N, C-alpha and C positions, 0 to 999 in steps of 0.2 A: 470327378470333383467330390472329395470326401470331406473336405473342411466345411463346417456348417455353422460356426459360431459367428452371429452377426457383429460387425463393428460397433463399437460404443464408446462414449467418453466417461471415464470413471476416475474420480479423484484427480481431474485435470490432465488425465492421460488418454490417448486414443488406444483403445484396445482392439486388437484383431486376433480372433481365435485364442483368446485368453492371454496373449502377449502384448507387452507395451511396445507400440510403434512410434509414438509421439509423446513427448512430455511437455508440460507447460502449456497446454491447449488453452487459448484465451477464451473467456466466457461467451464471446459473441459467436462462437463457432458451434454448429449443431450437426448432428448425424441424423439422417432420415432413412430408416431402412426401406429396401425395395419390397414392395408388398405383393406384386402380382403373382398369382398362384403357380405360374410356370417357371418361376425364377428361383435361383439358388438363395438360400436364407443367409448366405455370407455376403450378399451384396447390399450396398447402401450408397446413397448420395450424401455429400458434405456441402454445407452452405455456410453462410455467415451474414452478419448484419452490421450496419453503420448508422450513426445518427445523422450523417451528412449525405445528401443525395450527390452523386457524381457519376460521370460517364466512364470513369476508370478508378476501380478500387484495387488495393493490394491488401489482402487479409493475411495474418499470421495464422499458421496451423499448429505450431509447437515446434520443439527441437526434435529433429530426426535422430533415433537411436543409431548405433553404429552398425548398420546392416549393409551388406553388399547389394549394390543396385546396378541395373542398366536402365538408361533413360534414352529417349529420342527427343531431340530439341532442333529448332530451326536454327542453324548457324548463319543462314542467310534468309532473306525474306521469301525465297522460293523453295528451299530445300531443307530437309531433315538429315542429321547424322546421329550416330549413337555416341554415348559417353558412358564410362564405368566409373564407379567410386563407392565410397562407403560412408561418407559424411554429408550433411546437408549443404555444406559450402562447396561441394563438388557438383551440385546440380545447377545447370545454367538457366539463365532466363530463356523464355519460350519453349520450355519443356512441355511436350505434348503426350508423353507416356513415361510412367515410372514403374519399373519393375523391382521390387524388393525381395531379397532372399532372407527369410527369417529363420534363424537357427537356435537351438537350445542354448541358453547362456549367452545368447548374442555373439557368438563366435564369428569372427571374419577370418576366412582362410583364402589361400591362393589358387585353390582348384576351381575349375571352370563350371559355369552353370550347366546344370544337368537336367534333362527331362525326367531322369529317375532319381528322385530325391530320397534322402535318407528319412527314417521315421520321425526323426526330430526336426525336420526341415519342411517349411512351406513357404508359399509365395504370395506376395501381396501386389496387386496392380492398382495404380491410381491413373485415372484418365480424365483430364480436364476437358469438359465437353462444351456444348451449346446449351444456353438456357435463354429462351425467348430472343431478344435482340442483343444478347450478350455472348462473348466466347471467353473461355477460361484457359489460362496456362499455369504451369507450376515454375517455381524458382527457388533457389537456396539463398542464404545469406552467410556472411563471414562467421556469424555466431552459431552456424549449423541449424538454423531455423528453416523449416519448409513453409513457403508462402504460396498462395495462389492469387493470380491477377485476374480479374474480370473487366472486360472493356467493350464498349459499343462501338468505337470508332466515329462517334458523332457526339459532339459536346451537348446537344440538345436532347439526347436519349440517355437518361439518367435513372438510377436506382438507388436504394438504401439497403436492399436485401436480396440474396439469392439463395435458393434451397437445393438446386440440383445441378450445380456447376461442376463438382468434381464426383466422378464415380469411383468407388473402392469396392474390390472384391479380393478373395483369396482362395487358393486351392493347392493341392500337392504337386501338380504337374503345370509348368508355367505355360506350356503351349496350348493346353486344354483350357487353362484359365483365361487366356487371351480371348480364345474362341467363344467360350461361354460368356465373357463379359460383353463382347460386341453383339452377341445375339439378344442379350438382355437388354442393351441400350437400344437395339433396333426396335424392340417392342416398346420400351418405355418412352423413347423420343419421337419415333415415327417419322423422322426427318431424312433418313438414309435407308438403304437396302443393302443386306448382306449379299456377297458375291454369289452365294448359292441360289439366289433368287433373281439373278440378273442374266440376260442373253449376252453370251460372249462373242466378240467380234470374229469374223471369219478369217482375218489375216493371221491370227495366232499360230495356225498349224503350218505355216509357209515360211520358207527362207527368204529374207528380204534384203533390199539395199535402200539406204537413205542418202540422199544427195548432199547432206550438210558438209561433212568434213571433206568431200570430194570437191565441192565447188564454193562452199559457203553461200553468200548472197549472189554469186555469179552464176547461178544455175541457167542452163540454157539447153534447148532440144538437142543440139549437136553433141554436147557433152554427155547427156544422158544416153543417146543412141550409142555413142562410142563406147561408154561404160558397160552397157548391156551386151554389146558385141563381145567385149573383153571377158565377161563372166561366161558368156556362151562358149567362147572358144576353149575356156579351161574346164567346161564340163560341169559348172555350177551356176546354171541361169537362175536368177531370182524370180520368184513367182509374185512377189510383193515389193511395190515400189512407194517410197514416201518422196514426193517432190517437195523439199523443205523451203524454208524462208528464202524469198528471192524472186518468186514467180508472179507475185502481185503487182498491181500498178500503184506506186506509192510516190510521195513527194516530200522532200525535207528542205524547208525554207532556211533552216539553221545551219545546214552543212556547207562549208567553204571549201573550195578547191584546195587540195594539198595539206588540209588539216586533218587531224585525227577524226575517226568516225564519231558522230553525235547521235545517239539513240533517240531520235525524235521524229522519225518519218511517219507519215499519216496516209491512211488509205484513201485513194481517189475514185476507184471504180471497182466493182465487183468482179470484173473481168480481168483476164490475164494481161501482163505487161507486153509491150512491143516485142520483147524478146521471144515470146511465143506466137507472135503474129508473123506469117510468112517465114517459117522456122528455118528454111535454108538447110535441110538435112538431107539433101539429094533425094527427096521424096516429095510427093504432092501434098504438102502439109501447109495449110493456110492459118491454122489456129490450134489452140490447146486440144480441142475435140479431135482434130485430124491426127494430131501427134499421138494422143492416148490410144486411138484406134489402131494407128500403125504399130505401136510398140506392143500392144496386146496381141495382134496377129503375127507380128514378125518374130517376137521373143517369147511368146507364150506367157507373158505377165498376166496374172489372174486379177490382181488387186492394185489399184493405184490410188494413193492417198495424197492430199495436198495439205500444206501447213497454213494456219492463220492463228492470230492472236485472239484471245477472248474478247478483246475490245476492238477487233478488226486488224489492227497492226499495233507496233510498239507505242506509238504516239496516238492511237485511236484513229478516228476518221477525220478528214480535212473538212473543216466547217464550211470553207469557201467553195468546196467542190459541188457543182450542180447535181451530180449523181448521188451525192451523200446527204444532201439537205433534207431529204424525206424522212431520215432517221434522227433529225434534230440534234446533231452533235453539238457540244458546248464545251469550250476549253475549261477543263477542271484540273485544279493543282493537288497533286498527291499530299497527304499527310501521313508520315509514317509513324507507327506506334513506337514507344521507347523500347519495346522488344525487338523491333526490326533493326535498329541501330545499336542494340546492346551487345551484339556479338560482332558479326562481320558486315559492314555497310556495303551494299552491292552497288558497283559502279554504274550499272544500267540505270539505277534510279536517279543518280545525280542529274542527268540531262532531262529525264522525265519530269523530275520535280521542278526543274528550272523552266522548261518550255511547256509543261502542261500536256494534258491528254484530251484529244477530242472525243469526249464521252458520249456514247450513244445514249439517248433519252431512255430510261429503263422502260418505259411505256411502248417503246418503238423496237426494243432489242430482239423480240421474237421475229418481227418482220424482217430485220436485218439478217438474222441467221437463216430464215426460211428463204429469203430471196438469194442469199450466197449459195446456200446448200441446194436448192432447187436448180440453179444455174450449174453448178458443178455436177449434180446427178444428171443433168440433160446432156452433158458432154462426156458421159461415162466414166466419170470420177466416182471412186467407190466409197470413199470415207474421208475423214479429216483428222489431222493432229492439231489440237487447239492448245496453243502455248500462253504464257505469260499470264496465267489465271489469277495469281495471287495479287496482281496488281490491283484488282477490284477492292481488296481490304482497305486500300489507302484512299478511296474515293468515296467513302459511305457518308460524308458530311452533307447534310440536306436530303439524303435519300433513305432515311431510317436506320443509318449505321452499316457497318461492315457485313454483318451477318445478312441482314435483310437484302442488301444489294447483291451480295454474292449469290444468295439463293434465287433472287429474281433472274439474275443472268444464267445461272446453272440450269434452272428449270426450263428457261427459253431455249438454251443449247440443247439440252437432252431431248425436248420435244421436237425440235427441228430435225435433229439427227434420226430420231425414230420415224419421222414422216418421210425423209428424203433418202435415207440410207437404211434399207430394210433389215440389214444384219447388225444393226447397232454399231456400225464401224466408226469408232470414236476412240482416239488415244488423247487422254488428258496429259498436260505437262505444266511443270511449274506451279504445282497446285498442292503443295504440302502443308497448307494451313488447315486448322480444324475446321474452319469456316467451310471450306470445300469438302473436306473429308466426311464431315457429318451432315452434309447437303447432297450427297451423291445417292440419287435414287435409281438412275439407269446407267450412268457411266460405268463400263465393266472393266476397263483397262487404263492404267496410268503410270506415267514414269516414276520409278521408285528411288531414283537418285539424281544427283547433278550430273551434267553432261560428261560423257567420255571425252576427255581432252588429250589428244595424242602428243601434244607437246609439253605436257605437265607431268614429269617424272613422279612426283610425290602424290599425285592424285589417284594412281592405278589401284593401289590396295585399298585406299580409302573409298573408291567408287564401288568396288565389290563388297567391301564390308558394309557399306552404308545400305546398299540394295538388301543384303541378307538380314540385317537387323530391322530396317524400315518395314520389310515385309512381314515382320511379326504383326504389326498393326495394319499396314495398307492391304496386306493379303487377305484380310478378312472382308474387305469391301470392294477390292479390285483385283484384277490379274496384274501382278507387278510387271512393269516393263523395264528390263535392265539397260535399255538404251542400245545404241549401235557400238561397234568397235571396228578396228581395222585389221584384217587378216594378215597384212604385211607388217604390222607393228611388232616391236620387240616384245610386248606383252600379250600378243595374240593368243599363245597357248593358254595363258592364264585366264584372260577373258572368255575365251571360247569354252574352256572347261567349265567355267562358272555358269554360263548361259546354257550349256548343255544339260545341266543338271537343275536349272532354275525354274522349270515349269514355265517358261516365258517365251515370248516371241524372239526368234533369233534373226538378227539382220546387222549387216555391216555397213560401213561408210568408206569403203576403199576408194582411193584416188584411182584414175584411169590407168589400167595396166599394173597396178601395183596390188597383187593378190598372192596369198600362199594357199594354193589349192589343196595341200595336204592338210591344213588346218580346217578349210571350208568342207572338205569331204568327211570330216569327222562329226559334222553337225546335221545330219538329215534323217533323225530318227526320233520317234514319238516317245512319250513318257511311259515308263514301266508301270502297268496297273497292278494292283495288289493281287498276288496269286496264293496266298495263304488261306487255308480253310480253317474251320473250327477246331480241328485236330491239331493244329500247329503248337509245338511245345516251346516255341521261342528260339530254337537253334537256326542260326543263319549261315550261309556261305558268304564270305566277304572277299571280293576280288579287287585288287589294287591295280589301276590302269598303268601307271608308269613303271612299277617294279614288276608287274606280272605275277604277283604273289597271291595265293588263294588261302584263306584261313577259315576255319570252321569255329564259330563262336556261339556260346550259349547266350541266353537273353541278358544276363548280368555282366558279361565279359566286355572287354574293351581291347582296342588296338592302340598302341602308343604310335604317334606320328610326330616327326620333327622336320620342319620345312624352313628353308631360307626365304628372304624377301622375294616376292614375285615367283617363288616356286609353289607348285600345287600338286595335289595327289586327289584322284578321283576314285571312290570306292562304290562298287555295285553291291548292294546288299539284298540277298535273295532268301526268302524262308525256305528251310529245308523240310521236304515231305518225307515222312516215314512211310514207306510203301509195304514192308513186312519186316520180319524179324532180322533180316540180314541186309536189306536194302533201303537206302535213303538216297534221295535225288532232288536236285533243283537246277534249273537253267540259269545261266549268267547272261548269255547273249553274245553279240559281236564284240569280242574283247579288244579289238583294235579301234573301237568307236568310243567317244567320250561317254555317250549315254547308251552303254552296251545293252542294257536291258530292254530298250525300246524295240529290239529286233524280235522279242518274244511275244507273239499274239495269241497264243493258246497253248494249254498243257493238259494232257489226259493220260489215263493209265488203264491197261487192261491186264487181267490175270487169267492165265490159262494153266492146264496141267503141265504143259512143256515149259512154263517160265512166265516172266513178266514182260511187258512191252510198254515203253514210254513214247508217247507221240508229242512232238513239239511243232507247232505251227509258227514259223518264223518267216522273216522277210530280210532281204538284203544279201550282201555277199562278203566273204571274208572268213576269218576263223571264228566258229561258233563254239563257245565253252560252256561247260556244265559241270556241277559238282555230283560225283557218284561215289558212293561208299565202296563199290566194287567195280572191277573191271567188266565191261559188257562183253557179250559174245559177239554181237555184230552191230553195225550202224548202216542205215539206208538213208539216202536223201532222194526224195520223189521217187521212191521204189527201187532205186539202184544202189547196190552195196558200195559203201564208200570206206576208204581207210580211215582210221581213227588213232589218236594218241591217247595214252592214259597214263597219269602219274600216280602210283599207288601211295606215295608219301603224303599228298595233299588232297587226292581224289579229283584232280583236274582232268577233265574229259574234253578233247578238242577234235572237231571234225570240220573240214574246209568246205565251205559253200562256194563252188567254182561258178565262173560264168556270169550270166546277167543277173543283176540285183533285182530279185523279184521275190514273191511268196514261195516258200519252200515247205515241205512236209518231211520232217526228220523223225525217224523211228530208231530207238535204241532197245536192243533186245538182250534179255538176261536169261 
């Protein structure tokens, strides 16, 4: 972060690093520099005032100059997606992050955003955040004005002035800028915690299976058992299982036989539905507890999570249920913000708005979570996926507004998870509003995009693109969860490759017997840790998975890639070590795996009078590749000499790791 000029308003313009970003800034807008001693002097808050108190204000910020930008906005109540443009009119309602590229002479070009900016280019990030009981968003107008909206979600919670609703910062590297900004906000706001300070759930490191696309709401023990058997037969048994929506005891008084599904079901009991009682899977299972014990022993499943909604179920709790009355649920009708319906109106909200939600009394919500989670923990369930979280923002009337109610529920949820699931085993879902993002103190993983939808051909590339860009923001606060995919789907290679390099949990939602084990077996390897030392000069070996090509690139060089729709290429980038005047070396890993570098666990060098020896601690089986500037004299694997291949044109060294997939000791002698 080398940009240090603090934002200011001068002659009616918002100036950042000496450049005009907004013109025609209204007189009711003010900039408040961030003053804590550990923060960058380029950071500030933007606020505004009005003479009329209201629960919802839209303040003009001025006309946005013609700068290229990337923004993240909620296209539905639950989810964010990215958008790109260069004019204020391109910025949609419900924008929650805006990243501007500011160039000399305000030039707009067609080349892509780059972490290595030219000397005359810097970046400006604007993050609408929470201030007291209000949350903020950005939006553009047809006149290219940039506005920010602040709202409480409760007509009785009003204000005339905000001072810290939009955070602004600048820097030369967009990735470092976002990281730096979130860390400043963590200190300034104190309402959320950076991912670096959170305990990460244990399921992240294991291959998993989610029941959703396999069964939807018709999940049952027999189907789960048969599915696990199918994976086991193919040699890819999942160690992590999510029993998704459908396991709970619910009632829907609005659903009529033969009519389309109405999303109004309500929870009637904390325990499992009758489908999991007397499970009938040719084993002695009488309930969910017996079944979980069986699949852990029979199939080696390490972690079993179950699904539930933040309010219990989609329609909350059934007020007439004797077992739910202790939580004092009351029918409450959602009120959506204009932002929620300003882009795409979500169909699930139609019936929820019509029939209402059995909302848990906020003073009883911890009791509800603790009772539910303690029961689940007692039957060997390891964690929970908590869905439909953004619904809370529509229910704030009478409860202090959307921010206050969200925080009440989120704090109760996190406290219960910490008490009942010792490894912080929680996946948050449908939680892409800033109310949740900036209230996340303990939650350490969250779904980063809309669902994988196997029957929607146009959603596949959007799904992956959304995760990639959403993670710029979400990845600073949680581990982004890319959702499941199906290994037998025509886009399986595309989705699998994305997840293999995403630093995310990898799990599928395959239907019974419908697997592509060739794809699945390319997903069992950990993330490559940084292997460069202080002497690294920036040169890298870059291996392309599909073409099998190896290139040597300097720090400033690039590789041109052209891909068709749903095509992908995976590059393994490994820093080159200069060992002496004639020898340079770096491992690539198992080149037939998506995440090839994950096979490298250690690297060391020894120098003797007779020559140099490179030792690689590796694991797995298959073709192990490395870049070597010259041909070795010999290669050994676990002390035994092995044949190797060497291409002097590109420096690709290959040695086969035969037999069992286990830890290996590779030695390369020169």
